[in-house]
C-alpha positions as a Markdown table, in Angstrom:
| # | Residue | x | y | z |
|---|---|---|---|---|
| 1 | Met | 10.8 | -19.3 | 4.9 |
| 2 | Gly | 14.2 | -19.9 | 6.3 |
| 3 | Glu | 15.8 | -19.4 | 3.0 |
| 4 | Leu | 14.3 | -16.1 | 2.1 |
| 5 | Leu | 15.3 | -14.9 | 5.7 |
| 6 | Thr | 19.0 | -15.7 | 4.8 |
| 7 | Val | 18.8 | -13.5 | 1.8 |
| 8 | Met | 17.3 | -10.6 | 3.4 |
| 9 | Ala | 19.6 | -10.8 | 6.3 |
| 10 | Glu | 22.5 | -10.8 | 3.2 |
| 11 | Glu | 21.1 | -7.9 | 1.4 |
| 12 | Asn | 21.7 | -4.4 | 2.7 |
| 13 | Pro | 18.2 | -2.1 | 1.3 |
| 14 | Phe | 19.9 | 1.2 | 1.6 |
| 15 | Glu | 22.6 | -0.3 | -0.8 |
| 16 | Ser | 19.7 | -1.5 | -3.4 |
| 17 | Leu | 18.0 | 2.2 | -3.2 |
| 18 | Gln | 21.3 | 3.9 | -4.4 |
| 19 | Ser | 22.0 | 1.3 | -7.0 |
| 20 | Gln | 18.6 | 2.0 | -8.2 |
| 21 | Leu | 19.2 | 5.8 | -7.9 |
| 22 | Asp | 22.8 | 5.2 | -9.6 |
| 23 | Ala | 21.0 | 3.5 | -12.8 |
| 24 | Ala | 18.6 | 6.4 | -13.3 |
| 25 | Ala | 21.3 | 9.2 | -12.9 |
| 26 | Ala | 22.9 | 7.9 | -16.2 |
| 27 | His | 19.4 | 9.2 | -17.9 |
| 28 | Leu | 19.9 | 12.6 | -16.1 |
| 29 | Asp | 21.9 | 15.9 | -16.3 |
| 30 | Ile | 23.1 | 15.5 | -13.0 |
| 31 | Gly | 26.9 | 16.1 | -11.2 |
| 32 | Asp | 28.3 | 13.4 | -8.5 |
| 33 | Asp | 27.8 | 16.1 | -5.8 |
| 34 | Glu | 23.9 | 16.6 | -6.7 |
| 35 | Leu | 23.9 | 12.9 | -6.7 |
| 36 | Thr | 25.4 | 12.0 | -3.7 |
| 37 | Arg | 23.1 | 14.6 | -1.8 |
| 38 | Leu | 20.2 | 12.9 | -3.8 |
| 39 | Lys | 21.4 | 9.3 | -2.1 |
| 40 | His | 21.7 | 9.9 | 1.5 |
| 41 | Pro | 19.0 | 11.0 | 4.2 |
| 42 | Gln | 19.7 | 14.6 | 5.2 |
| 43 | Arg | 19.1 | 13.6 | 9.2 |
| 44 | Ile | 18.9 | 10.5 | 11.3 |
| 45 | Leu | 17.2 | 10.1 | 14.8 |
| 46 | Glu | 18.4 | 7.1 | 16.8 |
| 47 | Leu | 16.9 | 6.6 | 20.2 |
| 48 | Asn | 17.2 | 3.9 | 23.0 |
| 49 | Leu | 13.5 | 4.1 | 24.5 |
| 50 | Ser | 13.5 | 3.3 | 28.2 |
| 51 | Val | 10.0 | 2.1 | 29.2 |
| 52 | Glu | 8.3 | 0.1 | 32.2 |
| 53 | Leu | 6.8 | -3.1 | 31.5 |
| 54 | Asp | 3.9 | -4.5 | 33.3 |
| 55 | Asp | 6.5 | -6.5 | 35.4 |
| 56 | Asp | 8.0 | -3.7 | 36.6 |
| 57 | Ser | 11.4 | -4.1 | 34.9 |
| 58 | Ile | 12.7 | -1.6 | 32.4 |
| 59 | Gly | 12.7 | -2.8 | 28.7 |
| 60 | Ser | 15.1 | -0.6 | 26.3 |
| 61 | Phe | 14.3 | -0.5 | 22.7 |
| 62 | Arg | 16.0 | 0.8 | 19.7 |
| 63 | Ala | 14.4 | 3.5 | 17.5 |
| 64 | Phe | 15.2 | 5.1 | 14.4 |
| 65 | Arg | 13.3 | 7.9 | 12.7 |
| 66 | Ser | 15.1 | 8.4 | 9.0 |
| 67 | Gln | 14.2 | 12.4 | 7.0 |
| 68 | Phe | 15.4 | 11.5 | 3.6 |
| 69 | Asn | 14.4 | 14.6 | 1.7 |
| 70 | Asp | 12.3 | 17.8 | 2.0 |
| 71 | Asp | 12.6 | 19.6 | -1.2 |
| 72 | Arg | 9.1 | 18.9 | -2.3 |
| 73 | Gly | 7.3 | 19.2 | 0.8 |
| 74 | Pro | 7.2 | 17.9 | 4.8 |
| 75 | Tyr | 8.6 | 14.8 | 5.3 |
| 76 | Lys | 6.3 | 11.7 | 5.3 |
| 77 | Gly | 6.7 | 8.0 | 5.8 |
| 78 | Gly | 5.7 | 5.3 | 8.0 |
| 79 | Ile | 6.6 | 3.5 | 11.2 |
| 80 | Arg | 7.2 | -0.3 | 11.6 |
| 81 | Tyr | 7.4 | -2.5 | 14.6 |
| 82 | His | 9.4 | -5.3 | 14.0 |
| 83 | Pro | 12.5 | -7.2 | 14.9 |
| 84 | Gly | 14.6 | -6.6 | 11.9 |
| 85 | Val | 14.3 | -2.7 | 12.1 |
| 86 | Ser | 18.0 | -1.3 | 11.3 |
| 87 | Arg | 19.3 | 2.1 | 10.9 |
| 88 | Asp | 20.5 | 0.8 | 6.7 |
| 89 | Glu | 16.9 | -0.2 | 6.5 |
| 90 | Val | 15.1 | 2.3 | 7.6 |
| 91 | Lys | 17.4 | 5.2 | 5.6 |
| 92 | Ala | 16.2 | 3.0 | 2.6 |
| 93 | Leu | 12.8 | 3.1 | 3.3 |
| 94 | Ser | 12.7 | 7.1 | 3.8 |
| 95 | Gly | 14.8 | 7.2 | 0.4 |
| 96 | Trp | 12.3 | 5.3 | -1.7 |
| 97 | Met | 9.6 | 7.1 | 0.0 |
| 98 | Thr | 10.8 | 10.3 | -0.9 |
| 99 | Tyr | 10.9 | 9.0 | -5.2 |
| 100 | Lys | 7.6 | 7.4 | -4.3 |
| 101 | Thr | 5.8 | 10.5 | -3.4 |
| 102 | Ala | 7.6 | 11.8 | -6.4 |
| 103 | Ile | 6.5 | 9.4 | -8.9 |
| 104 | Val | 3.0 | 10.0 | -8.1 |
| 105 | Asp | 3.3 | 13.8 | -7.9 |
| 106 | Ile | 1.9 | 14.9 | -4.7 |
| 107 | Pro | 3.9 | 17.5 | -2.4 |
| 108 | Leu | 5.7 | 15.7 | 0.1 |
| 109 | Gly | 8.8 | 14.3 | 1.2 |
| 110 | Gly | 10.2 | 11.4 | 2.5 |
| 111 | Ala | 10.9 | 9.8 | 5.7 |
| 112 | Lys | 10.5 | 6.6 | 7.7 |
| 113 | Gly | 10.9 | 5.3 | 11.3 |
| 114 | Gly | 10.5 | 2.0 | 13.1 |
| 115 | Ile | 11.3 | 0.2 | 16.7 |
| 116 | Val | 13.1 | -2.9 | 16.7 |
| 117 | Ile | 10.7 | -4.9 | 18.7 |
| 118 | Asp | 8.3 | -8.3 | 18.1 |
| 119 | Pro | 5.2 | -6.4 | 19.0 |
| 120 | Ala | 3.8 | -9.9 | 19.7 |
| 121 | Glu | 6.0 | -10.1 | 22.7 |
| 122 | Tyr | 3.9 | -7.3 | 24.1 |
| 123 | Ser | 0.9 | -6.3 | 26.2 |
| 124 | Glu | -1.5 | -3.7 | 24.4 |
| 125 | Ala | -0.6 | -1.5 | 27.8 |
| 126 | Glu | 3.1 | -1.7 | 27.1 |
| 127 | Leu | 2.8 | -1.6 | 23.2 |
| 128 | Glu | 0.9 | 1.9 | 24.5 |
| 129 | Arg | 3.7 | 2.9 | 26.6 |
| 130 | Ile | 6.6 | 2.2 | 23.7 |
| 131 | Thr | 4.6 | 4.2 | 21.4 |
| 132 | Arg | 4.1 | 7.1 | 23.7 |
| 133 | Ser | 7.7 | 7.2 | 24.5 |
| 134 | Tyr | 8.5 | 7.1 | 20.9 |
| 135 | Ala | 6.3 | 9.9 | 20.1 |
| 136 | Val | 7.7 | 11.8 | 23.1 |
| 137 | Glu | 10.9 | 11.6 | 21.5 |
| 138 | Leu | 9.7 | 12.5 | 18.1 |
| 139 | Arg | 7.4 | 15.7 | 19.2 |
| 140 | Pro | 10.2 | 18.6 | 18.2 |
| 141 | Ile | 10.9 | 16.8 | 14.6 |
| 142 | Ile | 7.2 | 16.0 | 13.3 |
| 143 | Gly | 4.1 | 18.5 | 12.5 |
| 144 | Glu | 1.8 | 18.9 | 9.9 |
| 145 | Asp | 4.1 | 21.2 | 7.9 |
| 146 | Gln | 7.2 | 19.2 | 9.3 |
| 147 | Asp | 6.9 | 15.8 | 9.1 |
| 148 | Ile | 4.0 | 13.2 | 9.1 |
| 149 | Pro | 4.2 | 9.8 | 10.3 |
| 150 | Ala | 1.9 | 7.1 | 8.9 |
| 151 | Pro | 1.7 | 3.5 | 9.9 |
| 152 | Asp | 4.1 | 0.3 | 8.3 |
| 153 | Val | 4.7 | -3.0 | 9.3 |
| 154 | Asn | 2.7 | -3.9 | 12.8 |
| 155 | Thr | 1.3 | -0.5 | 13.1 |
| 156 | Gly | -2.0 | 0.7 | 12.2 |
| 157 | Gln | -4.6 | 2.9 | 13.1 |
| 158 | Arg | -4.0 | 2.4 | 17.1 |
| 159 | Glu | -0.7 | 3.4 | 17.0 |
| 160 | Met | -1.4 | 6.4 | 15.0 |
| 161 | Asn | -4.3 | 7.1 | 17.5 |
| 162 | Trp | -1.4 | 7.0 | 20.6 |
| 163 | Ile | 0.9 | 9.3 | 18.5 |
| 164 | Lys | -1.4 | 11.5 | 17.9 |
| 165 | Asp | -3.0 | 12.4 | 21.0 |
| 166 | Thr | 0.7 | 12.2 | 22.8 |
| 167 | Tyr | 1.2 | 15.1 | 20.5 |
| 168 | Glu | -1.7 | 17.1 | 20.7 |
| 169 | Thr | -1.8 | 17.2 | 24.7 |
| 170 | Leu | 2.3 | 18.0 | 25.1 |
| 171 | Glu | 1.5 | 21.0 | 22.1 |
| 172 | Asn | -1.8 | 21.7 | 23.6 |
| 173 | Val | -3.1 | 21.7 | 20.3 |
| 174 | Thr | -5.5 | 20.0 | 17.8 |
| 175 | Glu | -3.6 | 18.9 | 15.2 |
| 176 | Pro | -5.1 | 15.6 | 13.4 |
| 177 | Gly | -2.5 | 16.4 | 10.6 |
| 178 | Val | 0.2 | 15.6 | 12.2 |
| 179 | Ile | 0.1 | 11.9 | 11.1 |
| 180 | Thr | -2.0 | 10.0 | 8.8 |
| 181 | Gly | -3.5 | 6.3 | 9.0 |
| 182 | Lys | -5.6 | 7.2 | 11.9 |
| 183 | Asp | -9.4 | 5.9 | 12.9 |
| 184 | Leu | -11.9 | 7.4 | 10.9 |
| 185 | Asp | -13.1 | 9.1 | 14.2 |
| 186 | Ser | -9.9 | 10.9 | 15.1 |
| 187 | Gly | -9.7 | 12.3 | 11.7 |
| 188 | Gly | -9.1 | 9.5 | 9.2 |
| 189 | Ser | -9.7 | 9.0 | 6.1 |
| 190 | Glu | -11.9 | 7.0 | 3.9 |
| 191 | Gly | -10.0 | 4.6 | 1.7 |
| 192 | Arg | -7.2 | 4.3 | 3.8 |
| 193 | Val | -7.1 | 0.6 | 4.3 |
| 194 | Glu | -7.2 | -0.5 | 0.7 |
| 195 | Ala | -5.2 | 2.0 | -0.5 |
| 196 | Thr | -2.2 | 0.3 | -0.8 |
| 197 | Gly | -3.4 | -2.9 | -2.5 |
| 198 | Arg | -5.8 | -1.0 | -4.6 |
| 199 | Ser | -2.7 | 0.6 | -6.7 |
| 200 | Val | -1.1 | -2.4 | -6.6 |
| 201 | Val | -4.0 | -4.1 | -8.6 |
| 202 | Leu | -4.5 | -0.5 | -10.6 |
| 203 | Ala | -1.1 | -0.8 | -11.4 |
| 204 | Ala | -1.4 | -4.2 | -12.3 |
| 205 | Arg | -4.4 | -3.5 | -14.6 |
| 206 | Glu | -2.4 | -0.5 | -16.4 |
| 207 | Ala | 0.3 | -2.9 | -17.3 |
| 208 | Phe | -2.0 | -5.8 | -18.5 |
| 209 | Asp | -3.5 | -3.3 | -20.7 |
| 210 | Tyr | 0.0 | -2.0 | -21.5 |
| 211 | Leu | 1.3 | -5.4 | -23.0 |
| 212 | Gly | -2.3 | -6.2 | -24.2 |
| 213 | Lys | -2.8 | -9.0 | -22.1 |
| 214 | Asp | -6.2 | -9.3 | -20.8 |
| 215 | Leu | -6.6 | -9.6 | -16.7 |
| 216 | Glu | -9.7 | -11.4 | -16.3 |
| 217 | Gly | -9.1 | -14.9 | -16.2 |
| 218 | Ala | -5.3 | -14.5 | -15.6 |
| 219 | Thr | -3.5 | -16.5 | -12.6 |
| 220 | Val | -2.2 | -14.5 | -9.5 |
| 221 | Ala | 0.2 | -15.4 | -6.1 |
| 222 | Val | -0.1 | -13.0 | -3.9 |
| 223 | Gln | 3.6 | -13.8 | -1.4 |
| 224 | Gly | 2.6 | -12.5 | 2.3 |
| 225 | Tyr | -1.1 | -11.8 | 3.7 |
| 226 | Gly | -0.8 | -8.6 | 5.5 |
| 227 | Asn | -3.1 | -5.7 | 4.8 |
| 228 | Ala | -1.6 | -5.0 | 1.4 |
| 229 | Gly | -1.7 | -8.5 | 0.4 |
| 230 | Trp | -5.4 | -9.9 | 1.2 |
| 231 | Ile | -6.5 | -6.2 | -0.3 |
| 232 | Ser | -4.7 | -7.0 | -3.4 |
| 233 | Ala | -6.2 | -10.4 | -3.6 |
| 234 | Lys | -9.6 | -9.4 | -2.8 |
| 235 | Leu | -9.5 | -6.2 | -5.6 |
| 236 | Ile | -7.9 | -8.0 | -8.0 |
| 237 | Asp | -10.3 | -11.1 | -7.5 |
| 238 | Glu | -13.4 | -8.8 | -8.2 |
| 239 | Met | -11.5 | -7.4 | -11.5 |
| 240 | Gly | -12.2 | -11.1 | -12.8 |
| 241 | Ala | -8.2 | -12.6 | -12.2 |
| 242 | Thr | -8.1 | -15.9 | -10.1 |
| 243 | Val | -6.2 | -15.7 | -7.0 |
| 244 | Val | -4.2 | -19.5 | -7.4 |
| 245 | Ala | -1.6 | -19.0 | -4.6 |
| 246 | Val | -1.0 | -16.9 | -1.4 |
| 247 | Ser | 1.5 | -17.3 | 1.6 |
| 248 | Asp | 2.3 | -15.5 | 4.8 |
| 249 | Ser | 5.1 | -16.3 | 7.2 |
| 250 | Ser | 4.2 | -20.2 | 8.2 |
| 251 | Gly | 4.1 | -21.0 | 4.0 |
| 252 | Gly | 1.8 | -21.0 | 1.9 |
| 253 | Ile | -0.9 | -22.6 | 0.0 |
| 254 | Tyr | -2.1 | -23.6 | -3.8 |
| 255 | Arg | -5.2 | -24.0 | -5.7 |
| 256 | Glu | -5.6 | -24.4 | -9.3 |
| 257 | Ala | -9.3 | -23.4 | -9.4 |
| 258 | Gly | -8.7 | -20.5 | -7.3 |
| 259 | Leu | -9.0 | -19.3 | -3.5 |
| 260 | Asp | -11.8 | -17.1 | -2.5 |
| 261 | Pro | -9.6 | -14.0 | -0.8 |
| 262 | Ala | -12.0 | -13.3 | 2.1 |
| 263 | Thr | -12.3 | -17.1 | 3.3 |
| 264 | Ile | -8.6 | -17.0 | 3.5 |
| 265 | Lys | -8.6 | -14.1 | 5.2 |
| 266 | Asp | -11.1 | -15.1 | 7.8 |
| 267 | Val | -9.1 | -18.2 | 8.1 |
| 268 | Lys | -5.8 | -16.2 | 9.0 |
| 269 | Arg | -7.3 | -14.0 | 11.5 |
| 270 | Asp | -9.0 | -17.0 | 13.6 |
| 271 | Gln | -6.4 | -19.5 | 13.4 |
| 272 | Gly | -3.3 | -17.4 | 12.7 |
| 273 | Ser | -1.8 | -18.2 | 9.2 |
| 274 | Val | -3.3 | -19.2 | 5.8 |
| 275 | Val | -2.0 | -22.4 | 6.1 |
| 276 | Glu | -4.6 | -23.3 | 7.9 |
| 277 | Tyr | -6.9 | -23.6 | 4.8 |
| 278 | Thr | -6.5 | -27.2 | 4.1 |
| 279 | Ala | -9.0 | -27.1 | 1.0 |
| 280 | Val | -6.5 | -27.0 | -1.2 |
| 281 | Asp | -4.5 | -28.6 | -4.2 |
| 282 | Glu | -1.1 | -28.7 | -2.0 |
| 283 | Met | 0.8 | -26.7 | 0.4 |
| 284 | Ile | 3.9 | -24.5 | -0.4 |
| 285 | Thr | 6.6 | -22.6 | 0.6 |
| 286 | Asn | 7.1 | -19.2 | 0.3 |
| 287 | Glu | 9.8 | -19.6 | -2.4 |
| 288 | Glu | 7.5 | -22.3 | -4.4 |
| 289 | Leu | 4.8 | -19.5 | -4.5 |
| 290 | Leu | 7.4 | -16.9 | -6.1 |
| 291 | Thr | 8.3 | -19.2 | -8.7 |
| 292 | Leu | 4.7 | -20.7 | -10.1 |
| 293 | Asp | 3.8 | -20.0 | -13.7 |
| 294 | Val | 1.3 | -17.0 | -13.4 |
| 295 | Asp | 0.4 | -14.2 | -14.9 |
| 296 | Leu | 0.9 | -12.1 | -12.3 |
| 297 | Leu | 2.8 | -12.2 | -9.2 |
| 298 | Ile | 2.3 | -9.8 | -6.1 |
| 299 | Pro | 5.1 | -9.8 | -3.5 |
| 300 | Ala | 3.9 | -8.5 | -0.6 |
| 301 | Ala | 5.8 | -9.5 | 2.8 |
| 302 | Leu | 9.1 | -7.7 | 3.4 |
| 303 | Glu | 11.7 | -6.2 | 1.3 |
| 304 | Asn | 14.1 | -8.5 | -0.8 |
| 305 | Ala | 12.1 | -11.6 | -1.0 |
| 306 | Ile | 13.7 | -12.3 | -4.6 |
| 307 | Asp | 17.2 | -12.0 | -5.3 |
| 308 | Ala | 18.9 | -13.2 | -8.4 |
| 309 | Glu | 18.9 | -16.6 | -7.7 |
| 310 | Ile | 15.1 | -17.1 | -7.0 |
| 311 | Ala | 14.7 | -14.9 | -10.3 |
| 312 | Thr | 16.2 | -17.5 | -12.4 |
| 313 | Glu | 13.2 | -19.4 | -11.4 |
| 314 | Val | 10.2 | -16.8 | -11.7 |
| 315 | Ser | 7.9 | -17.7 | -14.4 |
| 316 | Ala | 5.6 | -14.7 | -13.8 |
| 317 | Asp | 4.9 | -12.4 | -16.7 |
| 318 | Val | 4.1 | -9.4 | -14.7 |
| 319 | Ile | 5.2 | -8.5 | -11.1 |
| 320 | Ser | 3.3 | -5.7 | -8.8 |
| 321 | Glu | 5.0 | -4.6 | -6.0 |
| 322 | Ala | 3.0 | -4.3 | -3.1 |
| 323 | Ala | 6.3 | -4.6 | -0.6 |
| 324 | Asn | 8.9 | -1.9 | -0.4 |
| 325 | Gly | 12.4 | -3.7 | -2.1 |
| 326 | Pro | 11.1 | -6.9 | -2.6 |
| 327 | Leu | 13.3 | -7.6 | -5.7 |
| 328 | Thr | 17.2 | -7.0 | -5.2 |
| 329 | Pro | 19.4 | -5.0 | -8.1 |
| 330 | Gly | 20.7 | -8.4 | -9.0 |
| 331 | Ala | 17.0 | -10.0 | -9.6 |
| 332 | Asp | 16.3 | -6.4 | -11.9 |
| 333 | Glu | 18.8 | -7.6 | -14.0 |
| 334 | Val | 17.8 | -11.4 | -14.2 |
| 335 | Leu | 14.1 | -10.6 | -15.3 |
| 336 | Glu | 14.9 | -7.9 | -17.7 |
| 337 | Asp | 16.5 | -10.9 | -19.6 |
| 338 | Glu | 13.3 | -12.7 | -19.2 |
| 339 | Asp | 11.2 | -10.3 | -20.5 |
| 340 | Val | 9.3 | -10.3 | -17.2 |
| 341 | Leu | 7.8 | -6.7 | -16.6 |
| 342 | Val | 8.2 | -5.3 | -12.9 |
| 343 | Ile | 5.8 | -2.5 | -11.6 |
| 344 | Pro | 8.1 | -1.2 | -9.2 |
| 345 | Asp | 7.5 | -0.5 | -5.3 |
| 346 | Ile | 7.5 | 3.5 | -5.9 |
| 347 | Leu | 4.4 | 3.2 | -7.8 |
| 348 | Ala | 2.7 | 0.1 | -7.4 |
| 349 | Asn | 2.5 | 0.7 | -3.8 |
| 350 | Ala | 2.2 | 4.7 | -3.9 |
| 351 | Gly | -1.7 | 4.2 | -3.0 |
| 352 | Gly | -1.0 | 3.9 | 1.0 |
| 353 | Val | 1.1 | 7.7 | 0.7 |
| 354 | Thr | -1.4 | 8.6 | -1.6 |
| 355 | Val | -4.8 | 8.3 | 0.7 |
| 356 | Ser | -2.4 | 9.8 | 3.6 |
| 357 | Tyr | -1.6 | 12.6 | 1.3 |
| 358 | Phe | -5.4 | 13.2 | 0.9 |
| 359 | Glu | -5.8 | 12.3 | 4.8 |
| 360 | Trp | -3.6 | 15.0 | 5.3 |
| 361 | Val | -5.2 | 17.6 | 3.0 |
| 362 | Gln | -8.5 | 16.7 | 4.6 |
| 363 | Asn | -7.5 | 17.6 | 7.9 |
| 364 | Arg | -5.9 | 20.9 | 7.0 |
| 365 | Gln | -9.4 | 21.8 | 5.7 |
| 366 | Arg | -11.5 | 19.9 | 8.2 |
| 367 | Phe | -13.7 | 19.0 | 5.6 |
| 368 | Tyr | -14.2 | 14.8 | 4.6 |
| 369 | Trp | -14.6 | 13.2 | 1.5 |
| 370 | Ser | -16.5 | 10.1 | 0.7 |
| 371 | Glu | -14.9 | 6.5 | 0.1 |
| 372 | Glu | -16.3 | 7.1 | -4.2 |
| 373 | Arg | -14.0 | 10.4 | -3.9 |
| 374 | Val | -11.0 | 9.0 | -2.4 |
| 375 | Asn | -11.0 | 6.3 | -4.9 |
| 376 | Glu | -11.6 | 8.3 | -7.7 |
| 377 | Glu | -9.0 | 10.7 | -7.1 |
| 378 | Leu | -6.2 | 7.9 | -6.0 |
| 379 | Glu | -7.2 | 5.9 | -9.4 |
| 380 | Ala | -7.0 | 9.3 | -11.6 |
| 381 | Ile | -3.6 | 9.6 | -9.8 |
| 382 | Ile | -1.8 | 6.2 | -10.1 |
| 383 | Val | -2.8 | 5.9 | -14.1 |
| 384 | Glu | -1.3 | 9.4 | -14.8 |
| 385 | Ala | 2.1 | 8.5 | -13.0 |
| 386 | Phe | 1.7 | 5.1 | -14.7 |
| 387 | Asp | 1.7 | 7.0 | -17.8 |
| 388 | Asp | 4.5 | 9.1 | -17.1 |
| 389 | Met | 6.8 | 6.0 | -16.2 |
| 390 | Ile | 6.1 | 4.8 | -19.5 |
| 391 | Glu | 6.7 | 8.0 | -21.6 |
| 392 | Ala | 10.2 | 8.1 | -19.6 |
| 393 | Tyr | 10.8 | 4.2 | -20.4 |
| 394 | Glu | 10.3 | 4.5 | -24.1 |
| 395 | Glu | 12.2 | 7.7 | -24.6 |
| 396 | Asn | 15.2 | 7.1 | -22.8 |
| 397 | Asp | 15.2 | 3.6 | -23.5 |
| 398 | Thr | 15.9 | 2.5 | -19.9 |
| 399 | Ala | 16.2 | -1.0 | -19.1 |
| 400 | Asn | 13.3 | -1.6 | -16.8 |
| 401 | Leu | 10.2 | 0.6 | -15.4 |
| 402 | Arg | 12.1 | 0.7 | -12.2 |
| 403 | Thr | 14.7 | 2.8 | -13.6 |
| 404 | Ala | 11.8 | 4.9 | -15.8 |
| 405 | Ala | 10.1 | 5.4 | -12.5 |
| 406 | Tyr | 13.4 | 7.1 | -11.0 |
| 407 | Val | 14.4 | 9.0 | -13.8 |
| 408 | Val | 10.9 | 10.8 | -13.4 |
| 409 | Ala | 10.9 | 10.9 | -9.5 |
| 410 | Met | 14.7 | 12.1 | -9.3 |
| 411 | Gln | 13.9 | 15.0 | -12.0 |
| 412 | Arg | 10.9 | 16.5 | -9.8 |
| 413 | Val | 13.4 | 16.2 | -6.9 |
| 414 | Ile | 15.9 | 18.2 | -8.6 |
| 415 | Asn | 13.8 | 20.9 | -10.1 |
| 416 | Ser | 12.5 | 21.7 | -6.9 |
| 417 | Tyr | 16.0 | 21.7 | -5.3 |
| 418 | Ser | 17.3 | 24.0 | -8.3 |
| 419 | Glu | 14.1 | 26.2 | -8.2 |
| 420 | Gly | 14.6 | 27.2 | -4.9 |
| 421 | Gly | 17.8 | 28.1 | -4.4 |
| 422 | Asn | 20.7 | 27.3 | -2.0 |
| 423 | Trp | 21.9 | 29.8 | 0.4 |
| 424 | Pro | 24.1 | 28.8 | 4.0 |
């Protein structure tokens, strides 16, 4: 894992995003000035939060909100709590969100936010004060028609409920659509918790069908066993595939006969890591998991997990990206030459923002859907988006599916901006 962290530190995710956009722009009728506009956020809020801690000292926390593009609708994107949060990271993530909402064709833009913090080091009361302090600063720039935040790394329903309550109290309104990823009793949506993992496996299913491969009995490795990783493992197992390896930040486990995703989840919850499950063939590192000879690899940790060097050892036939930006541009080039089919993050993990959109719609209508309807609507959107990507891939002869997805997404953003016109 140490080697992977070094790689992550060396790669700039914002530069990766811009490289991906440049590759797609080569297939579009777009000028340099317009491309520059599409490669940079419209605005960035940078904060220094001062919050009283339990010992009466004052903690200082850097925080950000990047609003990348709202040509197609209100800004939309998660909030993460992590020591690695940086200005360039939130810029990149807000850009990826812009093109993620566009590839699945939902009427939203892209944003991202975060606080530089390790939440494990703070009490629940401290985290609530930090979250509410952040919400106070976000208050002027968020709203159900402006910018709708959501959960991300190390945040969830609890933090979203705090932000919703802070906003509604200060604005003296009832506005559940100001944020998504909430608890059901606070206006959340059925199906939201499983949404990201569900889209990852739906996209993988479509890719296997496109390649003429059978998902039944396929071997799968999952790097990262947070919500997206474990749900992906559970759902792909239910489709008949065999999950042979999983990992988290402490390391990984491998069992040729297969692992039970739910059992591993229980072990991680109760004992802190998947490596505490010992009924396996061998313990492996994160890098070893990424290079296993499997049919499907699901990177579900943080960005830049696979660089060009690691990519030379990748043996999977298909990669479905549950994390944002898990492959560097250099890795993409290597995997193109090795004929590894990579389903890009902006499509594969778009289930989260798609069901967040459903939640926002339900909040606006004050009419809530069944989980069955949510899952059916999500599947229809992911399948159609996959077909749009394949059409662009074949018509434009792009180097890979990532470039094809960006061709579709960028054209939709360009069209929206062009149709709206421009004025001072």
